[in-house]
C-alpha positions in Angstrom: 2.1 -4.9 -75.0 -1.5 -6.1 -75.3 -1.2 -7.6 -71.8 -0.1 -4.2 -70.4 -3.1 -2.5 -72.0 -5.5 -5.2 -70.7 -4.0 -4.8 -67.2 -4.4 -1.0 -67.3 -8.0 -1.3 -68.5 -8.9 -4.0 -65.8 -7.3 -1.9 -63.1 -9.2 1.2 -64.2 -12.5 -0.6 -64.3 -11.7 -2.0 -60.8 -10.9 1.4 -59.5 -14.2 2.8 -60.8 -16.2 -0.1 -59.3 -14.5 0.5 -55.9 -15.4 4.2 -56.1 -19.0 3.4 -56.9 -19.2 0.9 -54.1 -17.7 3.5 -51.6 -20.3 6.1 -52.8 -23.1 3.6 -52.2 -21.9 2.7 -48.7 -21.4 6.3 -47.8 -24.9 7.2 -49.0 -26.4 4.3 -47.0 -24.6 5.5 -43.8 -25.7 9.1 -44.3 -29.3 8.3 -45.1 -29.6 6.1 -41.9 -28.5 9.1 -39.8 -26.3 6.7 -37.8 -23.6 9.3 -37.3 -26.1 11.9 -35.8 -27.4 9.2 -33.5 -23.9 8.3 -32.5 -23.0 12.0 -31.8 -26.1 12.2 -29.5 -25.1 9.0 -27.7 -21.5 10.3 -27.2 -22.8 13.5 -25.7 -25.2 11.7 -23.4 -22.4 9.4 -22.2 -20.1 12.4 -21.6 -22.9 14.1 -19.5 -23.4 10.9 -17.5 -19.6 10.5 -16.8 -19.5 14.2 -15.7 -22.5 13.6 -13.4 -21.0 10.5 -11.9 -17.7 12.2 -11.2 -19.5 15.1 -9.5 -21.5 12.7 -7.3 -18.4 10.8 -6.4 -16.6 14.1 -5.5 -19.6 15.2 -3.4 -19.7 11.9 -1.6 -15.9 12.1 -0.9 -16.3 15.6 0.4 -19.2 14.6 2.7 -17.2 11.6 3.9 -14.2 13.8 4.7 -16.3 16.2 6.7 -17.5 13.3 8.9 -13.9 12.1 9.5 -12.8 15.6 10.5 -15.8 16.0 12.8 -15.0 12.6 14.5 -11.3 13.5 15.1 -12.2 16.9 16.7 
């Protein structure tokens, strides 16, 4: 019976330590503003991808005009 109580107490203390560690890590990440920087980076990459696709589409469209002109 004493072993069971000791196991319960150790597991409770371990759980509390894990919660404290998680809170410290979360605070460190929030204070470094890494998530905001990552959001900005993701938006910038999205805009770049969109711009590249638009340029490729414009290039293909221009190339197709030349092919049609040559055939006619």
